[in-house]
C-alpha positions in Angstrom: -47.9 -84.9 -142.2 -47.5 -85.2 -138.3 -45.6 -87.8 -136.6 -47.1 -90.9 -135.6 -46.2 -92.6 -131.5 -43.5 -94.7 -133.6 -41.3 -92.2 -134.8 -42.0 -90.2 -132.0 -40.2 -92.7 -129.7 -37.0 -92.0 -131.7 -33.6 -92.6 -130.5 -32.3 -89.4 -132.4 -28.2 -89.9 -131.2 -26.3 -90.7 -134.0 -29.3 -90.9 -136.7 -29.8 -87.2 -136.4 -26.5 -86.3 -137.3 -26.9 -88.2 -141.0 -29.6 -85.8 -142.1 -27.4 -83.0 -144.4 -25.5 -85.3 -146.0 -25.9 -87.3 -149.8 -25.2 -90.1 -149.8 -26.1 -90.7 -146.3 -24.0 -92.6 -143.9 -25.3 -94.3 -141.3 -24.1 -97.0 -139.1 -26.1 -100.4 -139.0 -25.7 -99.8 -134.9 -27.7 -96.7 -135.4 -30.9 -98.1 -136.8 -31.1 -101.7 -134.3 -30.8 -99.0 -131.5 -33.6 -97.3 -132.9 -35.6 -100.3 -133.3 -34.9 -101.8 -130.1 -36.1 -98.1 -128.4 -39.1 -97.9 -130.7 -42.8 -99.1 -129.7 -45.3 -100.5 -132.6 -48.0 -98.6 -133.5 -50.0 -98.8 -136.6 -50.4 -97.1 -139.1 -47.1 -95.9 -139.9 -46.2 -96.3 -143.8 -46.3 -92.7 -145.4 -49.3 -91.4 -142.8 -50.4 -92.3 -139.6 -53.8 -92.8 -138.0 -54.6 -89.4 -137.6 -53.5 -88.4 -141.2 -55.9 -90.7 -142.9 -58.6 -89.5 -140.8 -58.6 -86.0 -141.4 -59.3 -87.8 -145.2 -62.9 -88.2 -144.0 -65.3 -85.5 -144.4 -65.8 -82.5 -145.9 -63.0 -80.0 -145.2 -61.2 -81.9 -147.9 -60.0 -78.7 -150.8 -62.0 -79.6 -154.1 -59.4 -81.0 -156.2 -58.7 -83.0 -153.1 -62.8 -84.2 -152.4 -63.0 -85.0 -156.5 -60.0 -87.6 -156.3 -61.4 -89.0 -152.9 -64.7 -89.5 -154.1 -62.9 -91.3 -157.7 -61.1 -93.4 -155.0 -64.3 -94.6 -153.7 -65.3 -95.1 -156.5 -62.9 -97.3 -158.1 -62.7 -99.2 -155.2 -66.3 -99.7 -155.1 -66.3 -101.1 -158.7 -63.2 -103.3 -157.2 -65.7 -105.4 -154.8 -66.8 -107.9 -157.9 -63.3 -108.5 -159.6 -61.8 -111.9 -158.2 -58.2 -111.2 -156.1 -55.3 -111.6 -158.9 -53.9 -115.1 -159.6 -50.2 -116.0 -159.9 -50.3 -115.3 -163.9 -46.7 -115.0 -165.5 -46.5 -113.0 -169.1 -43.4 -114.4 -169.9 -40.8 -114.2 -167.3 -43.0 -111.2 -165.0 -44.9 -111.5 -162.8 -45.6 -107.5 -162.5 -48.7 -107.1 -163.8 -50.4 -109.0 -161.4 -48.4 -107.1 -158.7 -49.0 -104.6 -159.8 -52.5 -104.7 -159.8 -52.3 -106.1 -156.2 -50.7 -103.4 -155.3 -53.4 -101.0 -156.7 -56.3 -102.9 -155.0 -54.6 -103.0 -151.6 -54.3 -98.9 -151.8 -57.6 -98.0 -153.0 -59.3 -100.3 -150.8 -57.5 -99.6 -147.7 -57.4 -96.0 -148.5 -62.0 -96.2 -149.6 -62.3 -97.6 -145.9 -60.6 -94.3 -144.5 -62.6 -92.7 -146.0 -65.8 -94.2 -146.3 -65.8 -96.5 -142.5 -67.6 -98.9 -144.8 -66.3 -102.3 -143.6 -66.3 -104.1 -147.2 -63.2 -102.6 -148.6 -61.7 -104.3 -145.7 -63.1 -107.3 -146.6 -62.1 -107.0 -150.0 -58.7 -106.4 -149.4 -58.0 -109.4 -146.7 -59.3 -111.5 -149.9 -56.9 -110.0 -152.0 -54.2 -109.7 -149.7 -54.6 -113.8 -148.4 -54.5 -114.6 -152.2 -51.3 -113.4 -153.0 -50.1 -114.4 -149.3 -50.8 -118.3 -150.5 -48.7 -117.6 -153.6 -45.4 -119.8 -153.5 -43.5 -117.5 -154.2 -43.8 -113.5 -156.2 -41.7 -114.4 -158.9 -38.2 -113.0 -157.1 -36.1 -113.7 -160.3 -37.6 -110.3 -162.1 -37.7 -108.9 -158.6 -39.8 -105.8 -159.6 -42.2 -108.3 -159.2 -41.9 -108.6 -155.4 -41.2 -105.1 -155.0 -44.3 -103.9 -156.3 -46.6 -106.8 -154.3 -44.4 -106.5 -151.1 -45.4 -102.6 -151.6 -49.4 -103.2 -151.8 -49.2 -105.9 -149.1 -47.1 -103.8 -146.7 -50.0 -100.5 -147.4 -52.9 -103.0 -147.2 -51.3 -104.6 -143.6 -50.4 -101.5 -142.0 -53.5 -99.3 -143.2 -56.1 -102.3 -142.2 -54.0 -103.5 -139.4 -56.5 -103.3 -136.8 -59.2 -104.5 -139.2 -57.7 -107.3 -140.0 -58.7 -110.9 -139.0 -56.0 -111.7 -136.4 -55.1 -115.2 -138.6 -55.4 -113.1 -141.7 -52.9 -110.2 -140.1 -50.8 -112.8 -139.5 -50.7 -114.6 -142.8 -49.9 -111.4 -144.5 -47.5 -110.0 -142.3 -45.5 -113.8 -142.8 -46.1 -113.5 -146.9 -44.5 -109.8 -146.9 -41.0 -111.1 -144.5 -40.6 -114.8 -146.4 -41.4 -113.8 -149.7 -40.6 -110.0 -149.6 -38.2 -109.0 -147.4 -36.3 -111.7 -146.2 -35.5 -112.9 -149.9 -32.4 -111.1 -150.9 -31.1 -111.9 -147.8 -31.6 -115.0 -148.1 -30.6 -115.7 -151.3 -28.0 -112.7 -152.9 -29.1 -113.8 -156.7 -31.8 -112.3 -155.9 -30.0 -109.0 -154.7 -28.5 -107.9 -158.0 -30.8 -104.5 -158.0 -29.6 -103.1 -154.9 -27.0 -101.3 -156.4 -28.7 -100.5 -159.9 -28.3 -97.4 -161.9 -31.6 -97.5 -163.0 -35.5 -97.1 -162.1 -34.8 -100.7 -160.2 -33.0 -99.5 -157.4 -35.6 -96.4 -156.6 -38.7 -99.4 -156.7 -37.2 -102.6 -155.2 -35.9 -100.6 -152.2 -38.9 -99.0 -152.0 -40.9 -102.4 -151.7 -38.2 -103.6 -149.3 -38.4 -100.8 -147.0 -42.2 -100.5 -146.7 -42.2 -104.5 -146.2 -39.4 -104.0 -143.5 -41.0 -101.2 -141.5 -44.4 -102.4 -141.4 -43.2 -105.5 -139.7 -39.9 -104.2 -138.0 -41.7 -105.5 -134.2 -41.4 -108.9 -135.5 -37.4 -108.9 -137.2 -36.1 -105.2 -136.2 -32.6 -107.3 -137.0 -34.1 -107.5 -140.5 -35.7 -104.0 -140.6 -32.2 -101.9 -139.6 -30.3 -104.1 -142.3 -32.9 -103.7 -144.9 -32.9 -99.9 -144.3 -29.4 -100.0 -144.1 -29.0 -101.3 -147.2 -31.2 -99.3 -149.1 -29.6 -95.8 -147.4 -26.2 -96.7 -149.1 -27.2 -98.2 -152.3 -30.1 -96.4 -153.7 -28.1 -93.5 -154.0 -26.6 -94.8 -157.3 -29.9 -94.9 -158.8 -30.2 -91.1 -157.3 -27.5 -89.4 -159.2 -28.6 -89.7 -162.3 -30.9 -86.3 -161.4 -27.5 -84.2 -161.7 -27.2 -82.0 -162.8 -30.8 -80.4 -163.4 -33.1 -82.8 -162.6 -33.4 -85.1 -166.1 -34.3 -88.5 -166.0 -32.3 -90.9 -168.7 -34.9 -93.4 -169.2 -37.3 -90.4 -170.1 -40.5 -88.6 -168.3 -42.5 -92.1 -168.4 -39.9 -93.7 -166.5 -39.5 -90.9 -164.1 -42.6 -91.2 -163.4 -41.7 -94.7 -162.3 -38.5 -94.0 -160.7 -39.2 -91.3 -159.2 -42.3 -92.1 -157.7 -41.2 -95.2 -156.0 -38.2 -92.3 -154.7 -40.7 -90.2 -153.1 -42.5 -93.4 -151.8 -39.1 -94.4 -150.3 -38.4 -91.2 -149.1 -41.9 -90.4 -147.0 -41.6 -94.0 -145.6 -38.6 -92.8 -143.9 -39.6 -89.9 -142.7 -42.7 -91.0 -141.2 -40.7 -93.4 -139.3 -37.4 -91.3 -138.4 -38.8 -87.7 -139.0 -36.1 -87.3 -141.7 -34.4 -88.9 -145.2 -31.1 -89.1 -143.7 -30.1 -87.0 -146.3 -31.5 -88.1 -149.5 -33.7 -85.7 -151.0 -30.0 -83.9 -150.8 -29.2 -85.8 -154.3 -27.9 -83.3 -157.4 -31.0 -82.6 -158.8 -33.7 -84.4 -157.2 -34.9 -80.9 -155.5 -35.6 -79.9 -159.0 -36.3 -82.4 -161.1 -40.2 -82.3 -160.8 -39.4 -79.4 -162.9 -38.8 -82.0 -165.6 -41.9 -83.3 -166.1 -43.1 -80.0 -167.4 -40.5 -79.3 -169.1 -40.5 -82.1 -171.3 -44.6 -81.6 -171.6 -45.9 -80.2 -175.2 -48.3 -77.9 -175.6 -49.9 -80.9 -178.0 -50.3 -82.6 -174.8 -48.1 -85.5 -175.4 -44.2 -85.7 -173.4 -41.2 -85.9 -175.5 -40.8 -89.5 -175.1 -37.3 -90.4 -175.9 -36.0 -93.5 -174.9 -38.6 -96.6 -174.0 -41.1 -94.2 -173.3 -44.7 -93.3 -174.2 -45.8 -90.1 -175.3 -49.1 -90.0 -173.1 -48.8 -88.7 -169.6 -51.2 -89.4 -166.6 -51.6 -87.7 -163.1 -48.6 -88.3 -161.5 -48.8 -88.2 -157.5 -45.6 -87.3 -156.6 -45.7 -83.9 -158.4 -47.6 -82.8 -155.5 -45.0 -84.0 -152.9 -42.6 -81.8 -154.9 -44.6 -78.8 -155.3 -45.5 -78.6 -151.4 -42.4 -79.6 -150.3 -39.9 -77.3 -152.4 -42.7 -74.6 -152.8 -42.9 -74.6 -156.7 -46.8 -74.7 -157.2 -45.7 -73.5 -160.9 -45.1 -77.0 -161.1 -48.3 -78.3 -161.3 -48.9 -76.4 -164.0 -51.0 -79.0 -166.0 -51.2 -81.5 -163.3 -54.6 -81.0 -161.9 -56.1 -80.9 -165.6 -54.2 -84.1 -166.1 -55.4 -85.5 -162.9 -58.9 -83.9 -163.8 -59.3 -86.3 -166.6 -58.2 -89.2 -165.5 -60.7 -89.1 -162.4 -63.4 -88.8 -164.6 -62.4 -92.2 -166.3 -62.1 -94.5 -163.1 -65.1 -96.4 -161.5 -65.8 -99.0 -164.1 -65.1 -102.8 -164.2 -62.4 -101.6 -166.7 -60.5 -99.4 -165.0 -60.9 -101.0 -162.0 -59.2 -104.3 -163.2 -56.6 -102.6 -164.7 -52.7 -101.4 -162.9 -53.2 -98.3 -164.3 -53.0 -94.9 -161.4 -52.1 -97.6 -158.8 -50.0 -95.3 -156.7 -52.6 -92.1 -157.2 -54.2 -92.2 -153.7 -51.5 -90.8 -152.0 -51.8 -87.7 -154.2 -54.3 -87.5 -151.0 -51.3 -87.5 -148.8 -49.0 -85.1 -150.6 -52.2 -82.3 -152.0 -52.1 -79.1 -150.5 -54.2 -75.7 -151.1 -51.5 -74.3 -153.4 -51.4 -70.2 -154.1 -51.8 -69.2 -158.1 -48.2 -69.1 -159.6 -46.2 -67.3 -161.4 -44.6 -69.5 -163.5 -40.8 -69.8 -163.2 -39.8 -72.0 -165.7 -37.8 -71.6 -168.1 -38.5 -71.7 -172.0 -35.7 -72.8 -172.9 -33.7 -75.3 -170.9 -30.6 -78.1 -171.2 -30.9 -80.8 -169.3 -26.9 -82.1 -168.9 -26.1 -85.4 -167.7 -24.7 -88.5 -169.4 -28.2 -88.6 -171.3 -28.8 -84.6 -172.4 -31.9 -83.1 -173.6 -32.6 -79.7 -174.4 -36.4 -78.0 -174.6 -37.0 -75.0 -176.6 -40.4 -73.5 -176.4 -41.9 -70.1 -177.3 -45.1 -69.6 -174.5 -45.9 -71.3 -171.2 -49.0 -69.9 -172.0 -50.2 -69.8 -175.7 -51.7 -73.4 -176.7 -50.3 -72.6 -180.2 -46.9 -72.3 -178.9 -43.8 -74.1 -180.8 -42.3 -76.5 -178.7 -39.1 -78.4 -179.7 -37.4 -80.9 -177.8 -33.6 -82.5 -178.9 -31.7 -85.9 -177.9 -28.4 -86.1 -177.7 -26.7 -89.3 -175.7 -26.2 -92.6 -176.3 -27.9 -95.6 -177.9 -26.7 -97.6 -175.0 -28.0 -95.3 -172.0 -30.3 -97.5 -169.8 -34.1 -98.1 -172.1 -31.8 -96.1 -175.0 -32.8 -95.8 -178.8 -30.6 -95.3 -181.9 -32.2 -92.1 -181.3 -29.0 -89.8 -180.8 -29.8 -86.2 -183.0 -33.5 -86.9 -183.2 -36.2 -84.4 -182.3 -40.3 -83.9 -181.4 -41.9 -81.0 -182.8 -45.2 -79.3 -181.3 -47.0 -76.2 -183.1 -50.5 -75.2 -183.4 -51.3 -77.8 -180.6 -50.0 -80.8 -183.2 -47.4 -82.9 -182.8 -46.4 -82.5 -185.7 -42.1 -84.8 -185.8 -43.3 -87.9 -183.4 -41.1 -90.7 -181.2 -42.9 -93.7 -182.0 -42.3 -94.9 -178.8 -41.5 -98.1 -177.2 -41.8 -101.8 -178.6 -44.0 -104.4 -176.4 -41.4 -106.0 -174.2 -42.9 -109.0 -174.2 -43.6 -109.8 -177.6 -39.9 -109.3 -178.5 -39.0 -111.7 -175.4 -41.3 -114.0 -176.4 -39.7 -115.3 -179.7 -36.4 -115.5 -178.1 -34.7 -112.3 -178.8 -32.3 -110.5 -177.0 -34.3 -106.9 -176.2 -31.7 -106.4 -173.3 -28.8 -105.7 -174.9 -26.9 -102.7 -176.7 -24.1 -104.4 -178.5 -23.9 -103.8 -181.7 -25.0 -106.7 -183.8 -27.9 -107.0 -180.8 -31.1 -108.1 -181.4 -32.5 -105.1 -180.1 -31.1 -102.9 -183.0 -33.6 -105.6 -185.7 -36.5 -103.9 -183.5 -37.8 -101.0 -185.8 -38.7 -98.5 -183.2 -35.7 -98.9 -181.6 -33.2 -98.5 -184.8 -32.2 -95.2 -186.1 -34.0 -96.5 -189.3 -37.2 -95.2 -187.2 -36.1 -91.9 -185.6 -35.8 -87.8 -186.9 -32.4 -88.3 -186.7 -29.9 -89.1 -190.4 -29.1 -92.4 -191.5 -26.1 -93.0 -194.1 -26.4 -95.6 -196.6 -29.2 -97.1 -194.9 -26.9 -98.0 -191.9 -27.5 -97.9 -187.8 -25.7 -95.7 -185.4 -23.6 -96.8 -183.5 -24.5 -98.2 -180.4 -21.7 -97.3 -178.3 -21.1 -93.4 -179.8 -22.5 -90.6 -177.8 -24.1 -87.4 -179.0 -22.9 -84.0 -176.5 -24.3 -80.7 -176.8 -22.0 -78.6 -178.5 -23.7 -75.3 -177.3 -26.9 -74.0 -176.4 -28.1 -71.1 -176.1 -31.2 -69.2 -173.7 -31.0 -65.8 -175.8 -34.5 -65.0 -177.2 -33.1 -63.7 -180.5 -31.8 -67.0 -180.9 -32.1 -70.2 -179.0 -30.7 -73.0 -180.2 -28.6 -76.4 -179.5 -25.9 -77.3 -181.5 -24.9 -81.3 -181.1 -21.8 -83.2 -182.2 -22.9 -86.6 -183.2 -19.3 -87.5 -184.5 -19.3 -90.7 -182.5 -22.5 -92.4 -183.2 -21.7 -91.6 -186.9 -17.8 -92.7 -186.9 -16.4 -94.8 -189.9 -19.9 -93.1 -191.9 -18.5 -89.7 -191.6 -15.6 -87.8 -189.6 -17.7 -85.2 -188.3 -21.4 -84.8 -188.2 -23.3 -81.6 -186.2 -26.5 -80.7 -185.9 -28.2 -77.8 -184.8 -32.0 -76.9 -183.9 -33.0 -73.3 -183.4 -36.3 -71.7 -182.5 -36.8 -68.9 -184.4 -38.6 -64.9 -182.9 -40.9 -66.0 -185.9 -42.3 -69.0 -184.4 -40.8 -71.7 -186.7 -37.8 -74.0 -186.4 -34.7 -74.1 -188.4 -32.6 -77.9 -188.5 -29.2 -77.6 -189.7 -27.0 -80.4 -190.4 -23.3 -80.2 -191.3 -21.5 -83.5 -192.4 -17.8 -84.1 -193.2 -15.5 -86.5 -194.5 -18.1 -88.6 -195.9 -17.6 -91.3 -198.5 -18.2 -89.7 -202.2 -21.7 -90.9 -203.1 -22.9 -92.4 -199.9 -26.8 -91.2 -199.7 -27.8 -89.6 -196.6 -31.5 -90.0 -195.5 -33.1 -86.7 -193.5 -36.5 -87.5 -192.3 -39.0 -86.9 -189.7 -42.0 -89.4 -188.3 -45.2 -87.7 -188.7 -49.0 -87.8 -188.5 -49.2 -85.4 -190.8 -50.7 -85.7 -194.5 -48.7 -83.9 -197.0 -49.7 -82.3 -200.5 -49.7 -84.5 -203.7 -46.9 -82.0 -204.8 -43.3 -83.4 -203.2 -41.1 -81.8 -206.3 -40.2 -78.4 -204.9 -38.8 -77.2 -201.7 -41.7 -76.5 -199.6 -44.5 -79.3 -198.9 -46.9 -78.4 -196.7 -48.6 -81.2 -193.8 -52.0 -81.0 -192.8 -53.3 -82.3 -189.5 -57.7 -81.7 -188.9 -57.8 -78.0 -189.6 -53.8 -77.5 -188.7 -51.2 -76.9 -191.2 -47.0 -76.7 -190.9 -45.1 -75.7 -193.7 -41.5 -78.0 -194.1 -39.3 -76.1 -196.7 -35.9 -78.1 -197.8 -33.0 -74.8 -197.7 -30.6 -77.3 -198.4 -29.5 -78.8 -201.3 -30.7 -77.8 -204.0 -32.7 -79.6 -206.2 -33.7 -83.2 -204.9 -37.0 -83.9 -204.0 -39.3 -85.0 -200.9 -40.3 -88.4 -200.2 -42.3 -90.3 -198.0 -41.8 -93.2 -196.4 -43.4 -96.1 -194.8 -43.5 -95.9 -190.7 -47.1 -97.7 -191.0 -45.9 -101.1 -191.9 -42.4 -101.6 -190.3 -40.3 -104.3 -192.0 -40.4 -107.3 -189.3 -43.6 -109.8 -188.5 -42.2 -108.8 -184.7 -42.6 -104.9 -185.4 -45.6 -102.8 -184.0 -47.8 -101.4 -186.5 -47.2 -97.7 -186.1 -50.7 -96.8 -187.4 -51.5 -93.1 -189.0 -48.0 -92.6 -189.2 -45.1 -91.7 -192.2 -41.8 -90.5 -192.2 -41.4 -87.4 -195.1 -37.5 -86.8 -196.0 -35.1 -86.6 -198.8 -32.1 -88.2 -199.6 -28.9 -86.2 -200.7 -26.0 -87.5 -201.9 -21.7 -87.2 -200.8 -20.0 -85.1 -203.5 -16.5 -85.7 -204.2 -15.4 -83.8 -201.2 -17.5 -85.3 -198.8 -18.9 -82.6 -197.3 -22.3 -81.7 -197.2 -24.9 -79.2 -195.7 -28.7 -80.2 -194.9 -31.0 -77.5 -194.5 -35.2 -77.1 -193.1 -37.5 -74.8 -192.2 -40.8 -75.4 -190.0 -43.3 -72.6 -190.5 -46.7 -73.4 -188.5 -49.6 -72.5 -190.4 -50.3 -70.0 -187.3 -47.3 -68.2 -188.0 -47.0 -67.8 -192.2 -47.5 -64.0 -191.8 -44.6 -64.0 -189.7 -42.6 -66.3 -191.4 -38.8 -65.2 -191.8 -37.1 -68.1 -191.9 -36.5 -68.9 -195.7 -35.2 -65.0 -195.7 -32.3 -65.6 -193.7 -29.1 -65.7 -195.0 -27.1 -69.3 -195.1 -25.2 -69.6 -191.1 -22.8 -71.8 -191.0 -23.0 -73.9 -187.4 -19.7 -73.3 -186.5 -21.2 -69.5 -186.8 -24.3 -70.4 -183.9 
């Protein structure tokens, strides 16, 4: 991106010395000096006037041209929709903040793509309506952050087109209801040092608001940027060591997209991000998205996440910045699928895809890419996951995602030891995903405590009862326990993961190990070894599926069917227990959402007098039946893997 006049006026000095280090070390005085010597110019946030002008015309790459047409089509559908109103859902105004952000960005982008004044008129109407709100709900600061970002983009990108009086009103709202709020009332600044997505989103919003209004309050702008550089590092530490995101792929899209907005905003102003992109793992974090995306077209959706995937505009920023077009392996297809749906009243009124026009600024023609991503991957970090897949290019490939970590992690579930499995284009072993926050909170239940007796674990989708892991005598996992990756191997002949789950089953067994292997035949082997169980205690082994089992459950093997595809599930150990189908479609409590067309296939085993139990199951994809070898393998104790 070209550097605009404001950035060119920067007083380099001590600011330039902070470019390479993480965490950044930037003196407040250096930022104050910069703003004292800078000259105001608009647009300046994320793009210059030249950048935006370059989007108009016939020189865009084909996919960018499709995106530009869709942005205009969606913005045109917004013209007939009334502005947002201050209507909270429970404790959140977030839905309305996101609609405001989407409308300001789409309408401002559509103006620069077409030059049509009707988009300015509608954007001004939106921003004046939001400016008239009494506040932007600072008690839930994500609401303020997203509202401020939307207003900042609309104000900055349409600065010269807005009526002067409207421009002043919008500017004052950005300052008084956005950027100044956490300074005026410290109880609304608790997000500043957050270690999760809150820090990324809120700092991005506040910095955006400060940078577009800096000429009206340069001291506030300097303080806001300084605090962001000092504190957002708490959120960015989660990418270490290998780019994984502890809150799962869905929240990666949220936190990381706003982190990219923050970096791009800083670089547009200062020609540096002061070293933020040096955070361990950040430069490779975009790889996490395709790694956790299965050939079924679904994410490995551990924690509070959905399995669906929409376009991620930040992926284009990462791919171009770090020279990794292979990270876009699925992105263009996902984007095109979404573009075909934009442009009607329903999508225009929603808050989805609110940052999508930013892809126009970050999308570059990319050469054909050799896939450099691994087939087998271990994330490390404090919420470890591992991935095993048989191919990047075969749509029938086997894909296995394995989850360790603790239920007490951010947005955590009692899913330690759980897994998802794809084969032949079908998600056979699935995660039910998140429960509606508002639906639980509206009942007065405490959704955000991870204490063992918390209401959180009374929610079916969040407890271990609904996950593809072990349940001993109907008890929950220990919320403060942690599962670790004991061994991980990417050896082609026997790629595998072994987890130590002893902490999450403390008090139920002395030792719990769970192993997963992807065999050369495309089959998946899952083994468990439990030691020190109470004789007579029952262990449920199970996985949630949409596959429909055959009627014969008495034997060792059950065949699941999903459309034309099949999966053979064979119980290797223990012998002589029947398969069972457990009801997940209709959960036990009135506050639980239904899980239509799902069921859990599993079995129960009893601890013998020795207190030691071995469990083993093999999954054989229907397309690999002729190659099936797992049933012929001799038993291998987990300690020998």
